[in-house]
PyMOL Python script that loads the backbone (N, CA, C, O; Angstrom):
from pymol import cmd

cmd.read_pdbstr("""\
ATOM      1  N   MET A   1      53.426  64.335 135.908  1.00  0.00           N
ATOM      2  CA  MET A   1      53.640  63.937 134.571  1.00  0.00           C
ATOM      3  C   MET A   1      52.697  64.708 133.544  1.00  0.00           C
ATOM      4  O   MET A   1      53.129  65.269 132.538  1.00  0.00           O
ATOM      5  N   SER A   2      51.338  64.668 133.923  1.00  0.00           N
ATOM      6  CA  SER A   2      50.490  65.207 133.034  1.00  0.00           C
ATOM      7  C   SER A   2      50.560  66.694 132.892  1.00  0.00           C
ATOM      8  O   SER A   2      50.177  67.266 131.871  1.00  0.00           O
ATOM      9  N   LYS A   3      51.086  67.347 133.993  1.00  0.00           N
ATOM     10  CA  LYS A   3      51.332  68.759 133.927  1.00  0.00           C
ATOM     11  C   LYS A   3      52.273  69.149 132.833  1.00  0.00           C
ATOM     12  O   LYS A   3      52.044  70.110 132.097  1.00  0.00           O
ATOM     13  N   LYS A   4      53.381  68.360 132.729  1.00  0.00           N
ATOM     14  CA  LYS A   4      54.491  68.522 131.753  1.00  0.00           C
ATOM     15  C   LYS A   4      53.780  68.521 130.311  1.00  0.00           C
ATOM     16  O   LYS A   4      53.928  69.433 129.498  1.00  0.00           O
ATOM     17  N   ILE A   5      52.989  67.378 130.099  1.00  0.00           N
ATOM     18  CA  ILE A   5      52.340  67.199 128.822  1.00  0.00           C
ATOM     19  C   ILE A   5      51.375  68.275 128.461  1.00  0.00           C
ATOM     20  O   ILE A   5      51.374  68.782 127.340  1.00  0.00           O
ATOM     21  N   ASN A   6      50.549  68.626 129.415  1.00  0.00           N
ATOM     22  CA  ASN A   6      49.602  69.671 129.123  1.00  0.00           C
ATOM     23  C   ASN A   6      50.330  71.100 128.847  1.00  0.00           C
ATOM     24  O   ASN A   6      49.842  71.927 128.077  1.00  0.00           O
ATOM     25  N   TRP A   7      51.442  71.288 129.492  1.00  0.00           N
ATOM     26  CA  TRP A   7      52.119  72.464 129.259  1.00  0.00           C
ATOM     27  C   TRP A   7      52.735  72.526 127.756  1.00  0.00           C
ATOM     28  O   TRP A   7      52.771  73.586 127.132  1.00  0.00           O
ATOM     29  N   VAL A   8      53.185  71.378 127.263  1.00  0.00           N
ATOM     30  CA  VAL A   8      53.684  71.221 125.949  1.00  0.00           C
ATOM     31  C   VAL A   8      52.420  71.354 124.961  1.00  0.00           C
ATOM     32  O   VAL A   8      52.517  72.007 123.922  1.00  0.00           O
ATOM     33  N   SER A   9      51.332  70.759 125.302  1.00  0.00           N
ATOM     34  CA  SER A   9      50.192  70.946 124.450  1.00  0.00           C
ATOM     35  C   SER A   9      49.718  72.360 124.325  1.00  0.00           C
ATOM     36  O   SER A   9      49.363  72.848 123.252  1.00  0.00           O
ATOM     37  N   GLU A  10      49.726  72.970 125.417  1.00  0.00           N
ATOM     38  CA  GLU A  10      49.290  74.412 125.431  1.00  0.00           C
ATOM     39  C   GLU A  10      50.187  75.320 124.519  1.00  0.00           C
ATOM     40  O   GLU A  10      49.685  76.198 123.818  1.00  0.00           O
ATOM     41  N   ILE A  11      51.420  75.095 124.555  1.00  0.00           N
ATOM     42  CA  ILE A  11      52.448  75.785 123.670  1.00  0.00           C
ATOM     43  C   ILE A  11      52.204  75.573 122.198  1.00  0.00           C
ATOM     44  O   ILE A  11      52.279  76.500 121.392  1.00  0.00           O
ATOM     45  N   LEU A  12      51.885  74.233 121.838  1.00  0.00           N
ATOM     46  CA  LEU A  12      51.568  73.946 120.422  1.00  0.00           C
ATOM     47  C   LEU A  12      50.284  74.622 120.028  1.00  0.00           C
ATOM     48  O   LEU A  12      50.197  75.148 118.919  1.00  0.00           O
ATOM     49  N   GLU A  13      49.329  74.633 120.841  1.00  0.00           N
ATOM     50  CA  GLU A  13      48.079  75.264 120.508  1.00  0.00           C
ATOM     51  C   GLU A  13      48.194  76.812 120.393  1.00  0.00           C
ATOM     52  O   GLU A  13      47.567  77.401 119.513  1.00  0.00           O
ATOM     53  N   LYS A  14      48.983  77.470 121.266  1.00  0.00           N
ATOM     54  CA  LYS A  14      49.213  78.872 121.216  1.00  0.00           C
ATOM     55  C   LYS A  14      49.812  79.355 119.947  1.00  0.00           C
ATOM     56  O   LYS A  14      49.502  80.426 119.427  1.00  0.00           O
ATOM     57  N   HIS A  15      50.716  78.486 119.452  1.00  0.00           N
ATOM     58  CA  HIS A  15      51.571  78.832 118.197  1.00  0.00           C
ATOM     59  C   HIS A  15      50.997  78.258 116.958  1.00  0.00           C
ATOM     60  O   HIS A  15      51.603  78.362 115.892  1.00  0.00           O
ATOM     61  N   ASN A  16      49.794  77.624 117.056  1.00  0.00           N
ATOM     62  CA  ASN A  16      49.256  77.088 115.828  1.00  0.00           C
ATOM     63  C   ASN A  16      50.310  76.255 115.072  1.00  0.00           C
ATOM     64  O   ASN A  16      50.471  76.423 113.863  1.00  0.00           O
ATOM     65  N   VAL A  17      51.009  75.384 115.755  1.00  0.00           N
ATOM     66  CA  VAL A  17      51.959  74.726 115.024  1.00  0.00           C
ATOM     67  C   VAL A  17      51.528  73.776 113.984  1.00  0.00           C
ATOM     68  O   VAL A  17      50.556  73.038 114.145  1.00  0.00           O
ATOM     69  N   GLU A  18      52.286  73.793 112.865  1.00  0.00           N
ATOM     70  CA  GLU A  18      52.000  72.877 111.768  1.00  0.00           C
ATOM     71  C   GLU A  18      52.653  71.557 112.083  1.00  0.00           C
ATOM     72  O   GLU A  18      53.380  71.450 113.071  1.00  0.00           O
ATOM     73  N   ASN A  19      52.403  70.499 111.231  1.00  0.00           N
ATOM     74  CA  ASN A  19      52.866  69.239 111.434  1.00  0.00           C
ATOM     75  C   ASN A  19      52.399  68.602 112.720  1.00  0.00           C
ATOM     76  O   ASN A  19      53.129  67.914 113.433  1.00  0.00           O
ATOM     77  N   GLU A  20      51.131  68.877 112.971  1.00  0.00           N
ATOM     78  CA  GLU A  20      50.527  68.434 114.265  1.00  0.00           C
ATOM     79  C   GLU A  20      50.680  66.913 114.470  1.00  0.00           C
ATOM     80  O   GLU A  20      50.991  66.510 115.591  1.00  0.00           O
ATOM     81  N   PRO A  21      50.482  66.043 113.464  1.00  0.00           N
ATOM     82  CA  PRO A  21      50.504  64.637 113.658  1.00  0.00           C
ATOM     83  C   PRO A  21      51.910  64.208 114.140  1.00  0.00           C
ATOM     84  O   PRO A  21      52.073  63.364 115.021  1.00  0.00           O
ATOM     85  N   LEU A  22      52.832  64.798 113.551  1.00  0.00           N
ATOM     86  CA  LEU A  22      54.292  64.463 114.024  1.00  0.00           C
ATOM     87  C   LEU A  22      54.494  64.915 115.490  1.00  0.00           C
ATOM     88  O   LEU A  22      55.018  64.188 116.334  1.00  0.00           O
ATOM     89  N   LEU A  23      54.061  66.112 115.725  1.00  0.00           N
ATOM     90  CA  LEU A  23      54.181  66.633 117.177  1.00  0.00           C
ATOM     91  C   LEU A  23      53.443  65.786 118.121  1.00  0.00           C
ATOM     92  O   LEU A  23      53.960  65.486 119.198  1.00  0.00           O
ATOM     93  N   GLU A  24      52.297  65.389 117.802  1.00  0.00           N
ATOM     94  CA  GLU A  24      51.379  64.535 118.673  1.00  0.00           C
ATOM     95  C   GLU A  24      52.142  63.202 118.904  1.00  0.00           C
ATOM     96  O   GLU A  24      52.132  62.711 120.033  1.00  0.00           O
ATOM     97  N   GLU A  25      52.801  62.594 117.888  1.00  0.00           N
ATOM     98  CA  GLU A  25      53.499  61.345 118.010  1.00  0.00           C
ATOM     99  C   GLU A  25      54.689  61.710 118.891  1.00  0.00           C
ATOM    100  O   GLU A  25      54.975  60.890 119.764  1.00  0.00           O
ATOM    101  N   GLN A  26      55.375  62.739 118.802  1.00  0.00           N
ATOM    102  CA  GLN A  26      56.472  63.016 119.750  1.00  0.00           C
ATOM    103  C   GLN A  26      55.983  63.201 121.120  1.00  0.00           C
ATOM    104  O   GLN A  26      56.625  62.772 122.079  1.00  0.00           O
ATOM    105  N   LEU A  27      54.858  63.832 121.247  1.00  0.00           N
ATOM    106  CA  LEU A  27      54.350  63.977 122.511  1.00  0.00           C
ATOM    107  C   LEU A  27      53.951  62.626 123.251  1.00  0.00           C
ATOM    108  O   LEU A  27      54.141  62.439 124.452  1.00  0.00           O
ATOM    109  N   GLU A  28      53.407  61.763 122.429  1.00  0.00           N
ATOM    110  CA  GLU A  28      53.110  60.499 122.955  1.00  0.00           C
ATOM    111  C   GLU A  28      54.308  59.749 123.341  1.00  0.00           C
ATOM    112  O   GLU A  28      54.288  59.079 124.373  1.00  0.00           O
ATOM    113  N   LEU A  29      55.424  59.810 122.545  1.00  0.00           N
ATOM    114  CA  LEU A  29      56.673  59.095 122.957  1.00  0.00           C
ATOM    115  C   LEU A  29      57.210  59.772 124.250  1.00  0.00           C
ATOM    116  O   LEU A  29      57.707  59.053 125.117  1.00  0.00           O
ATOM    117  N   PHE A  30      57.137  61.058 124.417  1.00  0.00           N
ATOM    118  CA  PHE A  30      57.584  61.743 125.564  1.00  0.00           C
ATOM    119  C   PHE A  30      56.768  61.293 126.819  1.00  0.00           C
ATOM    120  O   PHE A  30      57.355  61.175 127.894  1.00  0.00           O
ATOM    121  N   GLU A  31      55.400  61.033 126.709  1.00  0.00           N
ATOM    122  CA  GLU A  31      54.703  60.637 127.691  1.00  0.00           C
ATOM    123  C   GLU A  31      55.149  59.206 128.136  1.00  0.00           C
ATOM    124  O   GLU A  31      55.257  58.891 129.321  1.00  0.00           O
ATOM    125  N   LYS A  32      55.400  58.363 127.081  1.00  0.00           N
ATOM    126  CA  LYS A  32      55.792  56.930 127.433  1.00  0.00           C
ATOM    127  C   LYS A  32      57.047  56.960 128.064  1.00  0.00           C
ATOM    128  O   LYS A  32      57.262  56.204 129.011  1.00  0.00           O
ATOM    129  N   ASP A  33      57.966  57.801 127.623  1.00  0.00           N
ATOM    130  CA  ASP A  33      59.336  57.954 128.329  1.00  0.00           C
ATOM    131  C   ASP A  33      59.221  58.255 129.725  1.00  0.00           C
ATOM    132  O   ASP A  33      59.965  57.682 130.522  1.00  0.00           O
ATOM    133  N   ILE A  34      58.229  59.232 130.175  1.00  0.00           N
ATOM    134  CA  ILE A  34      58.142  59.647 131.490  1.00  0.00           C
ATOM    135  C   ILE A  34      57.512  58.421 132.244  1.00  0.00           C
ATOM    136  O   ILE A  34      57.967  58.070 133.332  1.00  0.00           O
ATOM    137  N   ARG A  35      56.596  57.862 131.727  1.00  0.00           N
ATOM    138  CA  ARG A  35      56.012  56.624 132.326  1.00  0.00           C
ATOM    139  C   ARG A  35      57.024  55.468 132.656  1.00  0.00           C
ATOM    140  O   ARG A  35      56.980  54.831 133.708  1.00  0.00           O
ATOM    141  N   ALA A  36      57.947  55.257 131.645  1.00  0.00           N
ATOM    142  CA  ALA A  36      59.020  54.333 131.834  1.00  0.00           C
ATOM    143  C   ALA A  36      59.851  54.652 132.806  1.00  0.00           C
ATOM    144  O   ALA A  36      60.241  53.747 133.544  1.00  0.00           O
ATOM    145  N   ASP A  37      60.274  55.922 133.003  1.00  0.00           N
ATOM    146  CA  ASP A  37      61.119  56.347 133.919  1.00  0.00           C
ATOM    147  C   ASP A  37      60.589  56.161 135.389  1.00  0.00           C
ATOM    148  O   ASP A  37      61.280  55.786 136.336  1.00  0.00           O
ATOM    149  N   GLU A  38      59.192  56.498 135.430  1.00  0.00           N
ATOM    150  CA  GLU A  38      58.572  56.293 136.768  1.00  0.00           C
ATOM    151  C   GLU A  38      58.588  54.831 137.173  1.00  0.00           C
ATOM    152  O   GLU A  38      58.819  54.467 138.326  1.00  0.00           O
ATOM    153  N   HIS A  39      58.326  54.005 136.152  1.00  0.00           N
ATOM    154  CA  HIS A  39      58.333  52.528 136.389  1.00  0.00           C
ATOM    155  C   HIS A  39      59.749  52.137 136.844  1.00  0.00           C
ATOM    156  O   HIS A  39      59.832  51.407 137.831  1.00  0.00           O
ATOM    157  N   ARG A  40      60.786  52.515 136.273  1.00  0.00           N
ATOM    158  CA  ARG A  40      62.109  52.202 136.690  1.00  0.00           C
ATOM    159  C   ARG A  40      62.468  52.590 138.053  1.00  0.00           C
ATOM    160  O   ARG A  40      63.137  51.845 138.769  1.00  0.00           O
ATOM    161  N   LYS A  41      62.056  53.695 138.419  1.00  0.00           N
ATOM    162  CA  LYS A  41      62.201  54.348 139.796  1.00  0.00           C
ATOM    163  C   LYS A  41      61.535  53.426 140.845  1.00  0.00           C
ATOM    164  O   LYS A  41      62.103  53.110 141.891  1.00  0.00           O
ATOM    165  N   THR A  42      60.235  52.994 140.482  1.00  0.00           N
ATOM    166  CA  THR A  42      59.459  52.162 141.385  1.00  0.00           C
ATOM    167  C   THR A  42      60.179  50.884 141.533  1.00  0.00           C
ATOM    168  O   THR A  42      60.311  50.389 142.652  1.00  0.00           O
ATOM    169  N   LEU A  43      60.695  50.271 140.387  1.00  0.00           N
ATOM    170  CA  LEU A  43      61.416  49.024 140.473  1.00  0.00           C
ATOM    171  C   LEU A  43      62.631  49.066 141.331  1.00  0.00           C
ATOM    172  O   LEU A  43      62.948  48.157 142.098  1.00  0.00           O
ATOM    173  N   LEU A  44      63.324  50.225 141.152  1.00  0.00           N
ATOM    174  CA  LEU A  44      64.571  50.320 141.979  1.00  0.00           C
ATOM    175  C   LEU A  44      64.234  50.479 143.487  1.00  0.00           C
ATOM    176  O   LEU A  44      64.965  49.973 144.338  1.00  0.00           O
ATOM    177  N   GLN A  45      63.126  51.184 143.809  1.00  0.00           N
ATOM    178  CA  GLN A  45      62.785  51.282 145.117  1.00  0.00           C
ATOM    179  C   GLN A  45      62.412  49.975 145.764  1.00  0.00           C
ATOM    180  O   GLN A  45      62.833  49.650 146.875  1.00  0.00           O
ATOM    181  N   LYS A  46      61.562  49.194 144.989  1.00  0.00           N
ATOM    182  CA  LYS A  46      61.234  47.890 145.384  1.00  0.00           C
ATOM    183  C   LYS A  46      62.429  46.935 145.649  1.00  0.00           C
ATOM    184  O   LYS A  46      62.448  46.164 146.609  1.00  0.00           O
ATOM    185  N   GLN A  47      63.429  47.038 144.730  1.00  0.00           N
ATOM    186  CA  GLN A  47      64.616  46.244 144.824  1.00  0.00           C
ATOM    187  C   GLN A  47      65.441  46.674 146.132  1.00  0.00           C
ATOM    188  O   GLN A  47      65.968  45.828 146.854  1.00  0.00           O
ATOM    189  N   SER A  48      65.511  47.987 146.372  1.00  0.00           N
ATOM    190  CA  SER A  48      66.206  48.335 147.585  1.00  0.00           C
ATOM    191  C   SER A  48      65.596  48.029 148.845  1.00  0.00           C
ATOM    192  O   SER A  48      66.251  47.826 149.868  1.00  0.00           O
ATOM    193  N   ALA A  49      64.202  47.989 148.771  1.00  0.00           N
ATOM    194  CA  ALA A  49      63.460  47.573 150.020  1.00  0.00           C
ATOM    195  C   ALA A  49      63.619  46.056 150.188  1.00  0.00           C
ATOM    196  O   ALA A  49      63.613  45.578 151.323  1.00  0.00           O
ATOM    197  N   LEU A  50      63.748  45.350 149.199  1.00  0.00           N
ATOM    198  CA  LEU A  50      63.943  43.808 149.227  1.00  0.00           C
ATOM    199  C   LEU A  50      65.361  43.621 149.790  1.00  0.00           C
ATOM    200  O   LEU A  50      65.529  42.781 150.674  1.00  0.00           O
ATOM    201  N   GLU A  51      66.331  44.309 149.360  1.00  0.00           N
ATOM    202  CA  GLU A  51      67.713  44.148 149.775  1.00  0.00           C
ATOM    203  C   GLU A  51      67.821  44.570 151.399  1.00  0.00           C
ATOM    204  O   GLU A  51      68.440  43.909 152.233  1.00  0.00           O
ATOM    205  N   ILE A  52      67.191  45.634 151.629  1.00  0.00           N
ATOM    206  CA  ILE A  52      67.249  45.938 153.011  1.00  0.00           C
ATOM    207  C   ILE A  52      66.547  45.032 153.977  1.00  0.00           C
ATOM    208  O   ILE A  52      66.963  44.847 155.120  1.00  0.00           O
ATOM    209  N   SER A  53      65.424  44.450 153.464  1.00  0.00           N
ATOM    210  CA  SER A  53      64.658  43.409 154.230  1.00  0.00           C
ATOM    211  C   SER A  53      65.522  42.077 154.390  1.00  0.00           C
ATOM    212  O   SER A  53      65.555  41.461 155.456  1.00  0.00           O
ATOM    213  N   LYS A  54      66.167  41.708 153.334  1.00  0.00           N
ATOM    214  CA  LYS A  54      67.112  40.584 153.437  1.00  0.00           C
ATOM    215  C   LYS A  54      68.193  40.818 154.438  1.00  0.00           C
ATOM    216  O   LYS A  54      68.484  39.942 155.252  1.00  0.00           O
ATOM    217  N   THR A  55      68.790  41.959 154.403  1.00  0.00           N
ATOM    218  CA  THR A  55      69.847  42.362 155.263  1.00  0.00           C
ATOM    219  C   THR A  55      69.381  42.300 156.761  1.00  0.00           C
ATOM    220  O   THR A  55      70.058  41.747 157.629  1.00  0.00           O
ATOM    221  N   LEU A  56      68.241  42.875 156.987  1.00  0.00           N
ATOM    222  CA  LEU A  56      67.630  42.908 158.326  1.00  0.00           C
ATOM    223  C   LEU A  56      67.400  41.519 158.771  1.00  0.00           C
ATOM    224  O   LEU A  56      67.644  41.271 159.952  1.00  0.00           O
ATOM    225  N   GLU A  57      66.948  40.537 157.972  1.00  0.00           N
ATOM    226  CA  GLU A  57      66.635  39.125 158.320  1.00  0.00           C
ATOM    227  C   GLU A  57      67.974  38.521 158.718  1.00  0.00           C
ATOM    228  O   GLU A  57      67.994  37.718 159.651  1.00  0.00           O
ATOM    229  N   LYS A  58      68.954  38.807 158.158  1.00  0.00           N
ATOM    230  CA  LYS A  58      70.378  38.214 158.554  1.00  0.00           C
ATOM    231  C   LYS A  58      70.798  38.692 159.951  1.00  0.00           C
ATOM    232  O   LYS A  58      71.496  37.965 160.658  1.00  0.00           O
ATOM    233  N   LEU A  59      70.393  39.878 160.354  1.00  0.00           N
ATOM    234  CA  LEU A  59      70.806  40.383 161.587  1.00  0.00           C
ATOM    235  C   LEU A  59      69.966  39.567 162.629  1.00  0.00           C
ATOM    236  O   LEU A  59      70.102  39.780 163.834  1.00  0.00           O
TER     237      LEU A  59
END
""", "prot")
cmd.dss("prot")
cmd.show_as("cartoon", "prot")
cmd.util.cbc("prot")
cmd.orient("prot")
């Protein structure tokens, strides 16, 4: 995750991009999006593990 964000930051710095506060805000939102996706994946994995566990208990 941080590699993607660092990559974006490096591009912004190289090009001396204007509107830095707006870009920083977008970067923060991007980071939150990535964290939310990772959290969703973790929850889905836990849900799948729980379902498998319940199925195995029935056997």
